[in-house]
C-alpha positions in Angstrom: -57.7 -34.8 -44.2 -55.3 -35.7 -41.3 -53.4 -38.0 -43.6 -53.1 -35.4 -46.3 -51.6 -32.7 -43.7 -49.2 -35.2 -42.3 -48.1 -36.1 -45.8 -47.6 -32.2 -46.8 -45.7 -31.7 -43.6 -43.2 -34.7 -44.2 -43.1 -33.5 -47.9 -41.9 -30.0 -46.8 -39.4 -31.4 -44.2 -37.9 -33.6 -46.8 -37.6 -30.6 -49.1 -35.9 -28.6 -46.4 -33.5 -31.4 -45.1 -30.7 -30.4 -47.3 -30.9 -26.8 -45.9 -31.0 -28.1 -42.3 -28.0 -30.3 -42.9 -25.9 -27.5 -44.5 -26.6 -25.2 -41.5 -25.6 -28.0 -39.0 -22.4 -28.6 -40.9 -21.7 -24.8 -40.6 -22.3 -24.9 -36.9 -20.1 -27.7 -36.4 -17.2 -26.0 -38.4 -17.6 -23.0 -36.3 -17.6 -24.7 -33.0 -13.9 -24.9 -32.5 -13.5 -21.2 -33.1 -16.4 -20.5 -30.6 -14.6 -22.4 -28.1 -11.3 -20.7 -28.5 -13.1 -17.3 -28.4 -14.8 -18.5 -25.1 -11.2 -19.4 -23.8 -9.6 -16.1 -24.9 -12.3 -14.1 -23.2 -11.6 -15.7 -20.0 -7.8 -14.8 -20.2 -8.5 -11.0 -21.0 -8.0 -8.6 -18.0 -11.1 -7.7 -16.4 -11.5 -4.4 -14.6 -11.3 -4.7 -10.8 -14.8 -3.5 -10.2 -16.1 -6.5 -12.5 -13.8 -8.8 -10.4 -16.0 -7.7 -7.4 -12.8 -6.2 -5.4 -12.9 -6.2 -2.4 -14.1 -9.7 -2.0 -14.0 -9.7 1.6 -13.0 -7.1 4.4 -9.8 -5.4 4.0 -7.3 -5.1 6.8 -5.2 -1.7 7.1 -2.1 -2.5 9.0 -0.9 0.3 11.3 2.7 -0.3 12.7 2.1 1.7 15.9 -0.1 1.6 18.9 -3.6 2.3 19.2 -4.5 5.8 20.1 -1.6 7.5 18.1 -1.7 9.8 15.2 -1.2 6.9 12.6 -3.9 4.9 14.2 -6.2 7.8 14.5 -5.7 8.7 10.8 -6.4 5.1 9.7 -9.8 4.9 11.7 -10.9 8.2 10.2 -10.1 7.4 6.6 -11.3 3.8 6.9 -14.8 4.9 8.2 -15.3 6.4 4.8 -13.7 3.9 2.6 -15.8 1.1 4.1 -18.9 2.7 2.8 -17.4 3.3 -0.5 -15.9 0.1 -1.1 -19.0 -1.7 0.5 -16.7 -3.9 2.7 -15.4 -3.4 6.2 -11.9 -1.8 6.5 -10.3 -3.1 9.7 -7.5 -1.4 11.5 -4.9 -3.8 12.7 -2.1 -2.7 14.9 1.0 -4.7 14.6 3.5 -2.7 16.5 7.3 -3.1 17.4 10.8 -2.3 16.4 10.0 1.3 15.2 7.2 0.1 12.9 9.1 -2.6 11.0 7.2 -5.3 12.3 4.0 -4.2 10.8 5.8 -3.1 7.7 7.2 -6.4 7.2 4.0 -8.1 7.7 2.4 -6.3 4.7 5.4 -6.7 2.5 5.0 -10.6 2.8 1.3 -10.6 2.4 -0.6 -11.8 -0.4 -0.8 -8.9 -3.1 -4.5 -9.0 -3.7 -5.4 -5.7 -2.2 -6.9 -7.2 1.0 -3.9 -6.2 3.4 -2.7 -2.6 3.3 -0.2 -0.4 5.0 -0.7 2.9 6.6 2.9 4.0 6.3 4.8 7.1 7.7 8.2 8.5 7.6 9.8 5.6 9.6 9.0 3.2 6.5 11.9 4.7 4.6 13.9 6.3 7.6 14.6 3.1 9.5 16.0 1.3 6.3 18.3 4.3 5.8 19.6 4.2 9.5 19.3 0.6 10.9 21.4 -2.4 10.4 18.8 -5.0 10.1 15.5 -4.0 8.3 13.7 -7.2 6.7 12.1 -5.1 3.9 13.1 -2.8 1.0 10.8 0.3 1.2 11.1 0.9 -2.6 10.8 -2.7 -4.0 8.6 -4.5 -1.4 5.6 -2.1 -1.6 3.1 -0.9 -4.3 2.5 2.9 -3.2 -1.3 3.8 -3.5 -1.8 7.1 -2.3 -0.3 9.8 0.0 -2.9 10.8 2.5 -2.1 13.6 4.9 0.8 15.4 6.5 1.2 16.8 10.2 4.1 19.6 10.5 6.6 19.5 13.0 7.6 22.6 14.9 10.8 23.7 16.3 10.4 24.6 19.9 12.9 25.9 22.7 12.5 26.4 26.4 11.5 29.9 27.1 14.7 30.5 29.2 16.9 30.1 26.2 17.8 33.6 25.1 16.7 33.1 21.4 13.5 34.4 19.7 14.1 33.1 16.2 15.5 30.1 14.4 18.4 32.5 13.1 19.1 33.3 16.8 19.1 29.5 17.7 21.7 28.7 15.0 23.9 31.4 15.9 23.9 30.4 19.7 24.4 26.7 18.8 27.4 27.4 16.7 28.9 29.4 19.4 28.5 26.6 21.9 28.8 23.3 20.0 27.7 20.2 21.8 26.3 22.2 24.8 22.6 22.4 23.5 20.6 19.4 23.7 17.3 18.1 22.0 15.2 15.2 22.9 13.6 12.8 20.5 11.1 9.8 20.5 14.1 7.7 20.1 17.0 6.8 17.6 15.9 6.8 14.0 12.5 8.3 14.7 11.4 11.3 12.7 12.0 13.6 15.8 15.7 12.5 15.8 16.3 12.7 12.1 14.5 16.0 11.8 16.9 17.5 14.2 20.0 15.7 12.7 18.7 17.4 9.2 18.7 20.8 11.1 22.2 20.2 12.4 23.4 19.0 8.8 21.9 22.2 7.1 22.9 24.7 9.6 26.4 23.6 10.6 25.3 23.2 14.3 26.0 20.3 16.7 23.3 20.1 19.0 23.4 17.0 21.2 20.7 14.2 20.7 19.1 12.6 23.7 16.7 9.7 22.8 13.7 8.6 24.8 11.5 5.9 24.5 8.6 7.7 23.0 8.0 11.5 22.2 5.8 11.9 25.5 8.7 11.1 27.8 10.9 13.8 26.3 8.4 16.5 27.1 8.8 16.9 30.8 12.6 17.3 30.5 12.1 19.9 27.7 9.5 21.9 30.0 12.0 21.4 32.9 14.7 23.0 30.7 17.0 20.0 31.0 16.6 19.9 27.4 17.0 23.2 25.3 15.2 22.2 22.1 12.9 19.8 20.3 11.2 19.0 17.0 7.8 18.3 18.1 4.4 17.5 16.3 2.4 20.6 16.0 -0.9 19.1 17.6 1.3 18.3 20.7 3.2 21.5 20.8 0.4 24.0 20.3 -1.2 24.0 23.8 2.4 24.3 25.3 3.3 27.2 22.9 -0.1 28.9 23.6 0.4 28.8 27.3 4.0 30.1 27.3 5.7 26.9 28.4 7.6 26.5 25.2 8.5 28.9 22.4 8.0 28.1 18.7 10.6 29.1 16.2 9.7 27.7 12.9 7.8 25.0 11.1 9.3 21.9 9.5 7.1 22.1 6.4 7.3 24.3 3.3 3.8 25.9 4.2 3.0 27.5 7.5 0.4 25.6 9.7 -3.1 26.8 10.3 -2.6 26.0 13.9 0.4 28.4 14.2 0.0 30.7 11.3 2.3 33.2 13.1 5.2 30.9 13.2 7.5 31.0 10.0 8.9 27.9 8.2 12.5 27.1 8.4 12.9 27.9 4.7 11.5 31.5 5.5 13.8 31.6 8.6 16.9 31.1 6.6 17.4 27.3 6.1 16.6 26.6 2.6 15.8 23.0 1.4 14.7 22.0 4.9 11.3 19.9 4.8 10.3 17.3 6.9 6.6 16.2 7.6 4.8 13.4 9.6 3.3 12.2 6.4 1.0 9.2 6.0 0.1 7.1 3.1 -1.4 3.9 2.0 0.6 1.1 0.4 0.0 -2.5 -0.6 2.4 -5.4 -1.1 4.4 -5.3 -4.3 2.8 -7.1 -7.1 -0.6 -6.0 -6.2 -2.7 -5.4 -9.6 -2.6 -2.1 -11.1 -6.3 -2.0 -11.4 -6.8 -2.6 -7.7 -4.0 0.2 -6.9 -5.8 2.6 -9.2 -9.2 1.8 -7.6 -7.9 2.3 -4.2 -6.4 5.5 -5.1 -9.6 6.9 -6.5 -11.4 6.0 -3.4 -8.9 7.5 -1.2 -9.1 10.6 -3.2 -12.8 10.9 -3.0 -12.8 10.0 0.8 -10.4 12.9 1.3 -13.0 15.4 -0.1 -15.6 14.4 2.4 -16.2 16.8 5.1 -16.2 14.1 7.9 -12.6 13.0 6.9 -11.2 16.7 6.4 -12.7 17.6 9.8 -11.3 14.4 11.6 -7.8 15.0 10.1 -8.0 18.8 11.2 -8.6 17.7 14.8 -5.4 15.7 14.5 -3.5 18.6 13.2 -3.4 16.9 9.8 -3.7 18.4 6.4 -4.9 16.4 3.5 -1.9 16.0 1.0 -3.2 13.6 -1.7 -1.0 12.1 -4.3 -1.5 9.5 -6.8 0.6 6.3 -6.9 3.2 7.6 -9.2 3.7 10.9 -7.5 3.7 8.9 -4.1 6.2 6.6 -5.4 8.6 9.3 -6.5 8.1 10.9 -3.0 9.1 7.9 -1.3 12.3 7.6 -3.5 13.2 11.1 -2.7 12.8 10.7 0.9 14.8 7.6 1.1 17.7 9.2 -0.8 17.5 12.2 1.5 17.7 10.1 4.7 20.5 7.7 3.3 22.7 10.8 2.5 22.1 12.2 5.9 22.6 9.2 8.0 25.7 8.3 6.0 27.2 11.9 6.2 26.3 12.2 9.8 27.4 8.7 10.6 24.2 7.7 12.3 23.4 4.1 12.7 21.3 2.1 15.0 20.4 -1.3 16.1 16.6 -2.3 16.1 15.6 -4.2 19.2 
């Protein structure tokens, strides 16, 4: 019986041998094509989520000191982004030369999305005004998202006999070079914001630079300076106490912190708009998928109550913009400051 079964099995195998051989030859013929398909699949772009981005902790470089507005904004945003990206987002303060040291560091970093920059107006202002800046604000970065804005407020000493921006303009025109304003330093937002005010109103108020906005405040309170363009959060308590008088906001919308104060456009200076904006950028060449993913996550983070409440405490208003819109904004800002600094012959040397 066993012999008969073995014989039957061998007989069936022998009968099917040509079929097996044909199948084997077909597999061999298709093998090169299968290898090519496997190779091609490795070369196709893979969504960033499939690549596992981020692969390690992400560093967000803030080019200003700990405790400032940019630093606080980064920490509020990163707390939410860390949860969403499932990786730590670390704030790294690289300060000096008006913010250019931190910006240059990011511009020279690997374009893989693991080193980001929290940019601010100085990113485009300083290349427009300084003789030596080692990065190009439009070519060396990949804009990801605009995050938030802090309005500035035009303030004067209460002893100055003006109650509105129109009255300040009229007085400054009558007394060219006699009224002085302070700033956080040459080339800073508070400096160029007032320089733009001079340019658009035909006034010539004198610029007095300080090493930081905080140092200019005592002289403004003492009446040594007559005017200034200060951040709204810093100005509000001084305005509410009567130690300074608020004349106009620098942005196109009124601030909820000072809703009774008109914008400069409302006050008769059309075309005026300056904000202490913040935005996230990556080194140029960062994959588009990585940029798109980060933009989506930043937009989602800005919808959260904890982020919005945290920004509100800083006097900041969320103003999200996608990469393309943020890029257009940066180009517009750079052109604006280039024109202003050339027309007004404003140049500085970074230390």
